[in-house]
PAGUVO-69236 format. One record per atom (N, C-alpha, C): residue in three letters; y negated, x, z. Coordinates in steps of 0.001 Angstrom, whole numbers, plus 500000, padded with zeros to 6 digits. Example, Ala and Ser with C-alpha at 12.3 -4.5 7.8 and 13.67 -1.06 7.14 Angstrom:
2
ALA505690513190507800ALA504500512300507800ALA503300513200507800SER502250512850507080SER501060513670507140SER499970512900507870
% end
This chain:
435
UNK031503628708862408UNK032402629529863670UNK031970629399864779UNK032840628729865780UNK031918628497867250UNK032432629858868135UNK032080629953869648UNK031959630989869866UNK033717631085870444UNK034355630005870682UNK035918630565871398UNK036396630750870187UNK035878630247868441UNK037036630777867481UNK036343632459867294UNK035295632976867631UNK034538634427867649UNK035928635115868480UNK035483634483869910UNK036036634856870910UNK037803635760870407UNK037922634696869917UNK039648634762869830UNK039619635494868214UNK039006635535867608UNK038919636282866345UNK038874637998866748UNK038180637925868051UNK037691639628868477UNK039140640223868670UNK039803638699869866UNK041128639511870577UNK041891639513869550UNK042315638895868574UNK042962639403868093UNK043212640762866883UNK041766640851866830UNK041482641798865771UNK041745643233867026UNK041095643301868204UNK041084644549868623UNK042955644271869137UNK043747643139869161UNK045491643728869252UNK045766644371868416UNK045626643943867004UNK046195644528866088UNK045632645993865917UNK044209646251866283UNK044241647931866392UNK044675648994867438UNK045080647946868582UNK046207648661869714UNK047447648599869345UNK048137647546868315UNK049200647921867922UNK049377649362867216UNK048031649421866022UNK047743650130865206UNK048361651422865826UNK047537651863867110UNK047100652999867584UNK048293653417868083UNK049405652500868634UNK050829652709869247UNK051304653637868128UNK051417652444867038UNK052371653095866503UNK052265654515865569UNK051270655010865014UNK051106656048863982UNK051212657147864975UNK051885658031864288UNK052241659501865167UNK051629660077865223UNK049846660357864386UNK049538661173864420UNK047823660416865065UNK047843659236865535UNK047093658670866493UNK047281659023867842UNK045913659612868977UNK046081659349869823UNK046120658189871005UNK047587658076871677UNK047568656694871724UNK047002656306873514UNK047059657236873753UNK046200656636874833UNK045021656592874753UNK044340657621874246UNK042875657331873791UNK042678655803873127UNK043710655907871990UNK043340654385871301UNK043451653572871562UNK044657653139872679UNK044789651909873419UNK043653651569874314UNK043110652409875029UNK042094652573876430UNK041013651748875145UNK040740652361874467UNK039396652091873364UNK039434651151873010UNK040450650605872257UNK040684648944871966UNK040505647983872893UNK041219648670874268UNK041007647580875038UNK040110647285875769UNK038977648529875656UNK037545648139876601UNK036718647563875234UNK037164647517873467UNK036607647253872750UNK036888645575873512UNK037812645343873435UNK037938643805873420UNK037394643181874680UNK037427643873875924UNK036817643410877095UNK035438642993876870UNK034990643988876087UNK033268643970876092UNK032710643282875167UNK033207643011874068UNK033123642384872853UNK033545640705873132UNK034811640408874230UNK034890639026874588UNK033695638748875047UNK032956639243876182UNK031748638653876715UNK030543638814876181UNK030598639640875310UNK029392639749874484UNK029591638840873220UNK029675637398872627UNK029739636769871973UNK028783636754870964UNK027634636396871618UNK026493636765870742UNK026713637963869754UNK027161638950870037UNK027400640218868998UNK028790640044868213UNK029321638633868230UNK030596639161867561UNK030608639351866043UNK029834638793865338UNK029679639649864088UNK029948641631864119UNK029352642207865296UNK029666643824865060UNK031179643795865728UNK031600643239866745UNK033003643244867496UNK033633643069865893UNK033478642108865228UNK034610642050864457UNK034722642917863211UNK033542643387862697UNK033573644469861834UNK034029646169862367UNK033312645800863573UNK034318647306864086UNK035582647377864773UNK036000646296864887UNK037464646426865764UNK038266646681864102UNK038298646431863692UNK039309645889862557UNK039461647583861695UNK038096648101861616UNK037797648898860808UNK038389650308861078UNK038621649674862605UNK039279651440863373UNK040411651631862743UNK040754650831862486UNK042640650732861776UNK042842650552860284UNK041659650893859208UNK041557650248858198UNK042992650881857257UNK042903652474857496UNK044049652776856839UNK045261653195857351UNK045309652516858710UNK046433652562859072UNK047808651561858739UNK049469651699858280UNK050226651107858013UNK050518650453859462UNK050780649106859334UNK051164648314858303UNK049920647293857793UNK048961647733858011UNK048299647094857582UNK046907647151856371UNK047620648954855583UNK047009649212854709UNK048977650177854276UNK049277649465852859UNK050429649674852285UNK050307651399852318UNK051092652136852740UNK051724653370852507UNK052226654090851078UNK052267653140850272UNK052665653764848906UNK051840652787848180UNK051827652528847137UNK051711651713845628UNK052940650799845389UNK052480649936845576UNK053770648624844618UNK053929648694843707UNK055021648662843325UNK055964648555842597UNK057005647232842233UNK057007646981843479UNK058167646094843214UNK057985644290843275UNK056693644403843049UNK056271642838842683UNK056758642428841613UNK057580641322841648UNK057579640070840243UNK056951639624839519UNK056508639887837817UNK055268639816837272UNK055962638440836020UNK055747637467835715UNK054909636593837058UNK055772636324838138UNK055249635877839473UNK055999635427840258UNK057026634331840354UNK058020634352840772UNK059198633250840541UNK058716631821841198UNK058323631941842712UNK057473631053843114UNK056756630357842387UNK057149628969841654UNK056677628295840974UNK055306627436841593UNK055329627274843040UNK054202627275843724UNK052831628407843588UNK053289629360843244UNK051953629880843265UNK051053630318842238UNK051786629121840687UNK051064629239839827UNK049784628356839585UNK048444628413839428UNK047876627382839545UNK047679626877838299UNK047800625425838303UNK047479624497837126UNK046575624616836336UNK046417623533835260UNK045409623661834466UNK045058622153834338UNK043616622134833357UNK042568621021833308UNK042267621685831636UNK042213620119831260UNK041467620853829785UNK040135619957829968UNK039125620500829718UNK037780620273829900UNK037815619713828960UNK036917618361828050UNK036868618158827094UNK035164618168827144UNK034733618477825694UNK033610618988826202UNK032276618500824942UNK033468617230824326UNK032686616326823841UNK032668615038823993UNK032981614982825175UNK032613614232826637UNK031329614483827294UNK030346613414827606UNK028957613972828495UNK029387614270829161UNK028684615698829889UNK028375616081831142UNK029036615294832408UNK028319614090832372UNK028438613398833333UNK030244613047833379UNK030761613111832536UNK032110612148832223UNK033017613389832335UNK032700614697831767UNK034047615444831186UNK034687615847832377UNK033816616400833883UNK034884616849835100UNK035546615976835546UNK035053614420835530UNK035831613255836480UNK037497612921836358UNK037710613111835660UNK039805613343835823UNK040116614351837178UNK039334615267836618UNK039910616813837790UNK039472616115839135UNK037935616005838746UNK037707615955840459UNK037928614432841098UNK037978613517840570UNK038644612339841540UNK040123612532841958UNK040672613503840968UNK042020613653841472UNK042110615074843301UNK040936615604843134UNK041077616402843981UNK039875615989845107UNK039430615149844736UNK037912614672845966UNK038379614724846981UNK039817614792847689UNK040015614678849026UNK039905615872849770UNK040463616697848898UNK040058618360849136UNK039232618733848880UNK037943618611848207UNK036684618916847924UNK036309618382849684UNK035924617178849990UNK035355617004850634UNK036274617573852027UNK037403617712851823UNK037826618839853537UNK037521619975853420UNK037210620615852408UNK036467621996852671UNK034721621814852782UNK034270621450852363UNK032907620941852568UNK032487620277854405UNK033720619421854864UNK033504619350855746UNK033634619970857046UNK034498621457856375UNK034908622244857118UNK034105623619856740UNK032915623693855647UNK031375624242855846UNK030744623678857002UNK030353622311856911UNK029094621925857850UNK029824621830859185UNK030693621628859464UNK031548621939860972UNK030977623379861432UNK031474624587860691UNK031070625738860525UNK029006625402860890UNK028323625283860060UNK027140625620860118UNK027103625011861155UNK027051623700861847UNK027161622321862782UNK027405623155864191UNK028153624606864198UNK028525625541865356UNK027128625966865827UNK026008626341864593UNK025480627129865368UNK024138626266865149UNK023940625228864113UNK022458624437864206UNK023683622954864304UNK022711622248864952UNK022926620698865118UNK023252619744863901UNK024505619501864151UNK025434618864862727UNK024673617652862130UNK024135617272862743UNK023419616103861916UNK021923616701861338UNK021576617551861831UNK020563618286860881UNK020973618883859716UNK021908619416860068UNK022825620302858874UNK022749619371857441UNK023220618035858001UNK023594616859856997UNK021940616718856478UNK021411616607857411UNK020078615943857121UNK018974616647856016UNK019548618444856395UNK018764619401855221UNK019456619338853859UNK020478618916854252UNK021612618689852668UNK020921617897851761UNK020485616856852641UNK019875615793851998UNK018556615799851352UNK017779616692852009UNK016972616831851732UNK015958617639851093UNK016738618819850747UNK016906619824850612UNK017528620164849262UNK019126619971849657UNK020004621047848418UNK019279619177847186UNK020260618216847688UNK019949617094846584UNK019004616782845840UNK017921617152845557UNK016622617552845245UNK016986618209843964UNK017644619817844750UNK017793620497844029UNK018482620798842447UNK019158619669842991UNK019860619137841171UNK019516619223840237UNK018328618458840267UNK017637617865839229UNK016916618969838656UNK016646620191839287UNK015688621075838664UNK017058622329837870UNK018033621818838538UNK019233622990837769UNK019491622590835946UNK019391623672835001UNK019392623335833875UNK020708622829833265UNK019917621831832052UNK021511621267831511UNK022300622172830737UNK023907621904830918UNK024021620880831256UNK024525620510832603UNK024227621542833411UNK024812621864834686UNK024484620504835566UNK023166619868835267UNK022568619192836019UNK023417618003835970UNK023467617261834366UNK024028615815835062UNK025706616380835329UNK026470617665835140UNK027401617370835526UNK027587617720836809UNK027073617757837796UNK026974617936839173UNK026767616766839394UNK025459615672838708UNK025555614640838957UNK026656613574838941UNK027797613763838007UNK028491613219837690UNK029837613572838674UNK029918614711838797UNK031014615210839902UNK030452614430841373UNK029628614155841534UNK029117614200843029UNK029168612086843088UNK028796611495841605UNK029123610646841799UNK030766609988841346UNK031860610787840995UNK032970610752840886UNK033414610736842049UNK033172611603842899UNK033865611735844491UNK033815611017844786UNK032517610748845270UNK031853609569846335UNK031590610954847444UNK031069612205846845UNK030605613068847762UNK028709612979847978UNK028329613166849133UNK026471613331848827UNK026622614762847850UNK025513614345847131UNK024838615143846044UNK024506616184846771UNK023827616527847793UNK023449617158848467UNK024582618519848912UNK025835617974849280UNK026894618427849026UNK027128619203848022UNK027595618606847357UNK027991619213846119UNK027454620209845243UNK025760620496845982UNK024533621200845177UNK025336622519846130UNK025355622500847590UNK026204623220848463UNK027248624071847506UNK028130623541847853UNK029207623653847281UNK029052624993846010UNK028741624394844825UNK028191625162843536UNK027385625792844177UNK026383626269845302UNK025756627938845085UNK026170628694846239UNK027344628719846547UNK028421629365848301UNK028804630659847042UNK029399630271845972UNK029589631274845072UNK028719632545844751UNK027327631774844839UNK026334633051844605UNK026438634040845256UNK026877634029846789UNK026248634758847653UNK027187635366848368UNK028797635113848477UNK029607635785849199UNK030847636098848678UNK031367635927847436UNK032959636704847024UNK032506637973847199UNK033650638302848231UNK034300639742848051UNK035469639761847071UNK035348640881846160UNK037107641043845053UNK037228641967844528UNK038124642444843911UNK038435643454842830UNK038786643357841837UNK037743643908840437UNK037938643367838964UNK038668644901838756UNK039204644890837504UNK040137645833836656UNK039993645741835560UNK039882646867834959UNK039734646736832895UNK040290647814832862UNK041454647949831806UNK042432648826831646UNK042735648725829743UNK043039650131829185UNK043200649978828094UNK044496651144828185UNK045447650478827564UNK047242651225827271UNK046988652112826351UNK047813652972826050UNK047534654095825039UNK047765653364823834UNK047828652344823572UNK047963651197822241UNK046667651203822417UNK045615651053823355UNK044267650818822557UNK044420648801823168UNK045315648371823973UNK045268647067824429UNK044803647112825537UNK043738646097825718UNK043113645983826811UNK043412645043827884UNK043423645060829223UNK043782644072830022UNK042731643960830721UNK042608642959831846UNK041615642400832386UNK041535641796833605UNK041531642019835330UNK042070641385835823UNK041566641550837170UNK041653640681838188UNK040894640385838896UNK041647639505840466UNK041374639899841970UNK041986639576843107UNK040311638670843425UNK040281637677844085UNK039243636901844081UNK039151636932845686UNK038454637454846597UNK038644637247847875UNK037450636321848481UNK037735635316849265UNK036157634694849440UNK036827633951851084UNK035383634254852189UNK035176632955852718UNK035407633694854125UNK034396635215854292UNK034941635804855254UNK033594635371856371UNK034220635406857747UNK033581634882858586UNK033548633425858509UNK033800632638857455UNK034074631523857540UNK035128630611858336UNK035205630564859385UNK036288630009860350UNK037428630964860153UNK037929630794861281UNK039329632034861812UNK040199630742862549UNK041231630518861478UNK042220629753862473UNK043435630810863426UNK043419630588864591UNK044040631019865264UNK045241631202865350UNK046289630216865163UNK047124629831865000UNK047756630187863951UNK047671629784862125UNK048128630604861766UNK047532632092861141UNK046177632073861975UNK045940633649861756UNK045642633993860142UNK044300633176859785UNK043846633022858349UNK042340632412858305UNK041455633018857454UNK040199632453857433UNK040828630607856476UNK039769629972857992UNK039915628878857567UNK039533628134855820UNK038534628595855577UNK037930627928854414UNK038696629239853066UNK038990629834853437UNK040123630661852298UNK041173629606852061UNK041999629434852943UNK043215628351852949UNK042440627136852192UNK041332626503852602UNK040850625259852283UNK040756625368850922UNK040435626678849993UNK040064626721849077UNK041614626634847873UNK041967627175848426UNK043741627289847341UNK044029626059847050UNK044062624788847018UNK044803623561846892UNK043447623087845829UNK042230623695845227UNK041046622930844510UNK041587624187843651UNK042140625278843284UNK042059626351841886UNK042809625687841123UNK041978625836839728UNK042410625346838539UNK042050626389837455UNK043142626226836346UNK042361626706835355UNK042372625976834184UNK040714626519833649UNK040118625271832737UNK039893625857831529UNK040781624693830617UNK040646624870828847UNK039738624336828502UNK038666625060828361UNK037437624308827567UNK037452624210826143UNK037374623052825785UNK038079622229824226UNK036693621778823757UNK036637621917822199UNK035795620992821703UNK036281621104820133UNK036214619693819867UNK036916619303819016UNK038258619381818567UNK039453619144820421UNK040833620030820131UNK041089620728820173UNK039960621909820195UNK040002623507820000UNK039870624346821443UNK040857625299821965UNK039831625893823026UNK038832626812822722UNK038077626790822997UNK036634627863822860UNK036690628138823780UNK036928628739824839UNK037185629498826033UNK038052629054827449UNK038503630070828138UNK039557629734829088UNK038495630252830764UNK038819629948831910UNK038176630203833333UNK038720629467834498UNK039084630612835650UNK039152629768836626UNK038168629033837381UNK038886628034837821UNK038149627141838560UNK038095626938840296UNK037629626513841148UNK037815625647842237UNK037032624589841563UNK037918623035841585UNK037434622023841417UNK036356621307842025UNK035571621431841167UNK034216620965841697UNK032639622110841374UNK033355623147841541UNK032725624203841152UNK032663624772839521UNK030985624454838750UNK030923624049837181UNK030688625431837131UNK030543626438837421UNK030192628386836987UNK031416628711836761UNK030831630057836450UNK032400631073836165UNK032089632036836549UNK032980632339837312UNK033281633569837767UNK034484634429837145UNK035414634082837035UNK036433634638835578UNK036910633853834514UNK036440634517833529UNK036982633924832366UNK037496635029831030UNK038040634248829757UNK038326634827828181UNK038002634001827108UNK037279634860826258UNK037089633875824991UNK038213634563824375UNK039086633739823874UNK040191634288822649UNK040083635102821966UNK039964636555821374UNK040084637200820493UNK038365637189820440UNK037788637833821596UNK036239637822821939UNK036496639291823015UNK036132638107824136UNK036092639357825664UNK036873638509826746UNK036712639078827851UNK036932638629828993UNK035762639101830082UNK035328638149830875UNK034565638480831821UNK034787637961833446UNK034745638843834148UNK034698638772835728UNK033689639034836439UNK032712638340837379UNK031832638542838230UNK032340639013839851UNK031934639508840252UNK031928640766841536UNK030695640681842423UNK030063640017843612UNK029159639755844387UNK028865641686844974UNK027861641401845006UNK027053642722844892UNK025751642253845886UNK026337642989847129UNK025242642614848304UNK024142644063848718UNK023045643346848511UNK021590644198848916UNK020877643644849393UNK019581644271849923UNK018897643415851041UNK018450642755849968UNK018429642852848582UNK017096641732848034UNK018829641008847392UNK019361639810848754UNK020358639107848073UNK019902637932847634UNK021161637120846566UNK021194635840846370UNK020304634835847428UNK020453634798848632UNK019514634598849382UNK018156634406848997UNK017501635365849122UNK016206635309848371UNK015879634668846913UNK016757634896846075UNK016571634074844948UNK016914632883845014UNK017762632372846286UNK017974630760845911UNK016625630149847132UNK016057630732847853UNK014388630376848377UNK013326630950847467UNK013154631522846681UNK012313631475845546UNK012584630428844838UNK013748629737844101UNK013818628892843405UNK013631627982843562UNK013931626863845124UNK012967626939846034UNK011911626385845931UNK011430627572846267UNK009562627827845947UNK008851627338844283UNK009738627363843947UNK009300627141842248UNK009466628512841485UNK010071629460841745UNK009892630680840956UNK011389630520840107UNK011366629799839075UNK012572629627838282UNK012919630530837039UNK012312631991836909UNK012389632502835883UNK013980633388835894UNK014261632913836857UNK015921633777836238UNK016879632451836771UNK018092633188836597UNK019404632134835635UNK019888632587837179UNK021026631291837166UNK022097630802838509UNK023230631497837989UNK024032632288839008UNK024918633804837954UNK025785632905837603UNK026356631878838028UNK027723630990837244UNK027119630873836632UNK026230630171836195UNK025750629229834757UNK025549630754834340UNK025381630875834456UNK024669632503832952UNK025963632827832844UNK026792632886833445UNK028545633731833252UNK029081632239832409UNK028843631467832502UNK029437630147831600UNK028814629928830010UNK027332630086830243UNK026616630467829006UNK027598631498828091UNK027067632719828698UNK027510633744828224UNK028901633965827815UNK029963633511828035UNK031164633522827827UNK031737632472826594UNK030620631312826717UNK030644630585825731UNK030079630762824810UNK028676631158825144UNK028572631666823485UNK028539633572822666UNK029576633874823571UNK029924635163822804UNK030442635337822129UNK030024636325820822UNK030634636463819546UNK031240637888819563UNK030759638845820079UNK031475639896820156UNK030894640480821708UNK031517642037821577UNK031742642555822614UNK030188643107823050UNK029685643686821875UNK028358644168821947UNK027041643922822194UNK027504642859821584UNK026004641697821874UNK025921640874823626UNK027323640911823647UNK027139640452824706UNK027210641373825788UNK027283642571825724UNK027360643214826534UNK025420643736827139UNK025030643868825803UNK023345643515825519UNK022457642437826620UNK023375641608826821UNK022729640251826818UNK023038640120828870UNK023866640941829043UNK024320640920830560UNK023470641929830891UNK023390643097830486UNK022152644228830478UNK020768644159830818UNK020536643207829822UNK019344641920830190UNK018668641105830707UNK020110640484831551UNK020521639391832511UNK018840639601833337UNK018624638803833373UNK017317638027835078UNK018116636897836180UNK018855637396836655UNK019955636726837689UNK019211636535839320UNK019590635456839616UNK019377635116841059UNK019549635805842212UNK020585636507841799UNK021586636891842826UNK022339638278841709UNK021908639538843127UNK022280640999842363UNK024022640709842039UNK024631641124841720UNK026177641250840877UNK026561642090840259UNK027758642272839817UNK028913643240839263UNK029362642709837940UNK028880642617837067UNK029739642370835781UNK030706642784835213UNK031540642691835243UNK032610643489834873UNK033230642860833009UNK032927643312831917UNK033624643132831009UNK034701644025829698UNK035215643098829459UNK036235643922828565UNK036536643207826614UNK036638643576826097UNK036205643307824871UNK037653643588823781UNK037459643450822716UNK039010643710821785UNK039012644810821016UNK038403646188820961UNK038744647604820601UNK038576648496821598UNK038886649840821074UNK039314650903821983UNK037919650994822535UNK038010651425823914UNK036803651401824757UNK036051650613825248UNK035972649311824836UNK035328647681825250UNK035696647868826536UNK034746648146827516UNK035040647956829189UNK033970648028829918UNK033478647515830468UNK032376648275831235UNK032096647473832867UNK031222648053833548UNK030861647429835057UNK029488647371834550UNK028980646632834752UNK027026646337834658UNK026740645889836069UNK025630646503836742UNK025400646461837967UNK023695645697837923UNK024042644326838363UNK022725643930838013UNK022086643939839303UNK020713644529839627UNK019875644861840081UNK018448643374839963UNK017932642937840818UNK016705641489840820UNK015848642444840598UNK015276643445840488UNK014058644451840465UNK014109645780839363UNK015377646150839736UNK015753647177838274UNK016184647150837457UNK016611648664836471UNK017330647938835450UNK018498648333835197UNK019323647312834744UNK020826647521834985UNK021434648931834935UNK022751648979836090UNK023482650375835687UNK024678650430835040UNK025039650956833935UNK026376650449833451UNK027538651470833431UNK028676651456833448UNK029808652206833881UNK030685651815832757UNK031218652721831658UNK032091652313830592UNK033377653011830599UNK033737652741829832UNK035335652924829332UNK035336654450828421UNK036054655212829087UNK035979656370827945UNK037414656773827649UNK038095656187827010UNK040016656650827155UNK040074657848826296UNK039132658256825479UNK039330659455824348UNK039106660704825499UNK037976660463826622UNK038125661743828079UNK039016661081828939UNK039846660510828932UNK040830660004830025UNK040364659020830897UNK039081658187830612UNK038923657478831588UNK039474656062830925UNK040519655617831144UNK040843654707831041UNK041063653118831053UNK040479653161832626UNK040439652116832966UNK039185652052834227UNK038956650637834719UNK037500650774835524UNK038268649916836804UNK037055650259837759UNK037732649412839355UNK036551649016839523UNK035947647626840049UNK035027647603840787UNK035514646574842161UNK034453646895843042UNK034476645870844181UNK033762645505844269UNK032790645406846016UNK031753645298845896UNK030709646051846492UNK031055647267845977UNK030140648422845941UNK029664649649844750UNK028379649776844447UNK028173650674843370UNK028897651345842568UNK029163651849841473UNK029831652669841275UNK029805654036841731UNK028190654501841553UNK027900655464842366UNK028142655757843548UNK028051654588844435UNK028367654957845784UNK029465654797846436UNK029562655626847592UNK031227655703847953UNK030951654479849139UNK032468653839848966UNK032683652404849666UNK032264652701851187UNK031452651436852175UNK031618651816853539UNK032938651548854228UNK033396652754855276UNK034615652606856274UNK035430651516856177UNK034200650369856728UNK034992649727856669UNK035481648000856085UNK035348649020855038UNK035764648015853238UNK036097648938852122UNK037016649753852368UNK037370650724851192UNK038660650369850313UNK038758649183849550UNK039329648700848771UNK039520649734847375UNK038112650547847182UNK038136651282846035UNK039636652285845933UNK039570652877846785UNK040174654343846638UNK041950653360846529UNK042099652618847032UNK043839652291847090UNK043421651820845862UNK042344650686845065UNK042945650117843365UNK042874651698842609UNK041856652649842582UNK042151653792842166UNK043231654836842266UNK043564654999843612UNK045276655801843194UNK045909655066842716UNK046202653523842908UNK047352652579842433UNK047314652416840884UNK046115652735840423UNK046186652420838710UNK046181653905837914UNK045897654744838974UNK046138656235838506UNK047758656883838690UNK048466656502839795UNK049717656103839109UNK050866655959838517UNK050019654454837917UNK050716653535837052UNK050688654553836102UNK049954655382835439UNK049462655566834360UNK049141654685833010UNK048642655424832040UNK048038654588830801UNK049302654397829874UNK050102654953829982UNK051495654412828927UNK051814653285829640UNK052039653083830814UNK052689651775831203UNK052113650533831396UNK050585651474831639UNK049811650042832337UNK050759648303831370UNK049893647542832194UNK050122646082831667UNK049900645248832407UNK050400644125831914UNK049961642678833277UNK050356642786834506UNK052341643688834679UNK053206643621835357UNK052175644343836140UNK052609645774836032UNK051708646674836630UNK050425646510837244UNK049525646084836823UNK048268645551836922UNK048180644813838231UNK049181643777838358UNK050070642776839320UNK049989643502840683UNK051222644353840158UNK051320645512841585UNK050000645970842343UNK049315646245841569UNK047717647197842145UNK047293646056843599UNK047539644817842648UNK046324643890843100UNK047514643332843967UNK048778643712844277UNK049388643708845635UNK049205644459846808UNK048796645165846566UNK048983646354847409UNK047827646037848270UNK047937646353849350UNK047078646114850812UNK045836647627850774UNK045064647427850821UNK044135645843851319UNK043138645184849904UNK043840645499848952UNK043172644885847943UNK043748643592848088UNK044952643575848430UNK045820642237848596UNK045341641984850203UNK044376641029850838UNK044057641008851887UNK044005639358852541UNK043616639182853620UNK043596637564854110UNK042475637083853646UNK041673637489852743UNK040937636915852139UNK040957636211850296UNK041972636835850118UNK042519637121848536UNK042912635367848316UNK042104634729847520UNK043108633223847298UNK043396633637845882UNK043288634137845236UNK044212634061843589UNK043669635336843281UNK044714635621842149UNK045180636965841363UNK044546636097839976UNK043868637037838968UNK044009636150837783UNK043767637370836853UNK044836637540835556UNK045173638509834697UNK045021637843833451UNK044354638914832363UNK044023638272831053UNK044190639406829997UNK044243638626829132UNK044325639151827824UNK043659639058826709UNK042653639631826158UNK041975638733824807UNK042443638707823819UNK043401639469823243UNK043806639206821879UNK045249638242821791UNK045687637855823047UNK046272636535823297UNK045772635434823778UNK044407635758823945UNK044328634525824900UNK044027634168826338UNK045160635134826528UNK045989634847827301UNK044999634936829362UNK045305633689829928UNK044300633671831219UNK045729633111832108UNK046553634221833176UNK047346633226834329UNK046603634165835650UNK047108632288836399UNK046239632509837904UNK047470632206838711UNK047224633097839447UNK048670632809840922UNK047603632874842097UNK048096631750842863UNK047627631873844575UNK048631632981845486UNK047148633862845624UNK048313634430846859UNK048313634251848357UNK049162634956849046UNK049383634910850230UNK049817636389850656UNK048937636886852005UNK049383638368852327UNK049904638141853648UNK051528638600853673UNK052282638052854947UNK051919639383855412UNK051308638608857290UNK051254639483858064UNK052296640749858700UNK051748641324859149UNK050514642007859158UNK049527642358858035UNK048496641476857950UNK047689642047856986UNK045871642288857029UNK045084642894856435UNK044108643280857086UNK043697642534856962UNK042358642054857735UNK041404640680857328UNK040712640500856085UNK040342641335855563UNK039217641572853759UNK039708642721853285
% end
C-alpha cells in the first residue's frame, strides 16, 4: 500500500466514523464528530502509523448501523438468483501427471493470475524496491519449490510452465494463504441429524485499497480466480474443493459421504511467517497447512480417524481446522498450535450445542473489539433455530454484516451426504465494514 493509499484509506474510514456517530440516537454527536475529525487530521499527518489508524478508526463504529446489520438477515435468496454469483467448476484429472493436471485451468486463467501477482508485487514495491522484490522471489522463492513434497512440487512447476509466470511468483502465490485469510466457518446439525458446513472466505486485508471503488484491491483481484474443483480418479469424484486458480492447497472441501473441512487462519505470535522462515532454513518437520488439508481430505475414510490425524498434526502455521462428519455430533473446531497440544471443541446436540462458529480467535477467548464477527454469527444461528437450519438459513447468517464484509471473496456451503459443494461470489453493498 502506498503512502497516498494509506492516507486515503484513513480519511475514508474516519469519514465513515463521523457519519455513523452523527446518525446514532445514543451516540454523542459533538464528541464523536470532534474525535473522528481530529483522528483524521492526526493520522493523515502520521502516515508511518497508518496501520494503527486503520485499526482504530473503524473499530469505533463496529457495532453501529448501517455497517453492522441491526437484525439478522432472513431475506437473502438461496441459491442467489444472479448467475454471475455462481463460481464455475473444473474437473481435476488425477490420472494425469502432476505437471499436466492443472494446465487446462491455469492456461485459461493466466492473465488473471498475472494481474493478481502484479498487484502483490506492486504492494511490496511500495515498501521495498520493486526490482529487489522480484530478485528476492527469484533467489529465494523459486528454489523453495524444489523443497516441497510431491505431488505439489511438480504441480507448481507445471503451473509456472503453463502460465509463463516465474516460478518464484507461483510459490509466493501458494504461500500467502498460509498466513493471511480471515474467515467465518459454521458447522450445524438440524433436528433430523443432518449436518451442514459453510464458510465465508475473507482475504486481502491491508493489501491495497482502491479509493474509487472503496474495495480492497487484492480481494477483488481474487474473485475472477475462484473455481470449484472436482477431484476425479478413474472418472469418479474423489473429493471437491474450492480453489483460486493456481493455488493448489485446500482451504474448503468435502469428501462425499465422509466429511467436510475448512481452515481458518489463527493469528498468534508464533505465526506462519516463523514456520515459513524455519522451512527456508532447513527445518522441514512440519507440514504446509494447505497441503496437509488436501492430503487429509483425499485420504479420509471416516470422521473419527480424520479428527485424530488433525489433532496430532504438526503444521507450519497455527490454524483452526473445522470438521463435519456424517453422524450426529460429528462436528469440531480443532485449534492447532505450533508448540502446544491441540484444543478441540465439539458439537453436542443432545445438550443443546447443535452448531459451532469459528472466526479467527480461539473459542476460549473473547474476540477483540475491532473484529467481533463471532457474536453476530452466534446470535444469528441461535435465532435460526435447530429445526429450521439448512443451507438457505446459513447463507443468510453469512450474509449478515459484519460476517459479510469488504474482505469476503466467497461463501461456500457443503452437505456431506449429498456430496454437495456450492460456492458464490460475494459483494458487500456500501456502507460495509472493512473486515
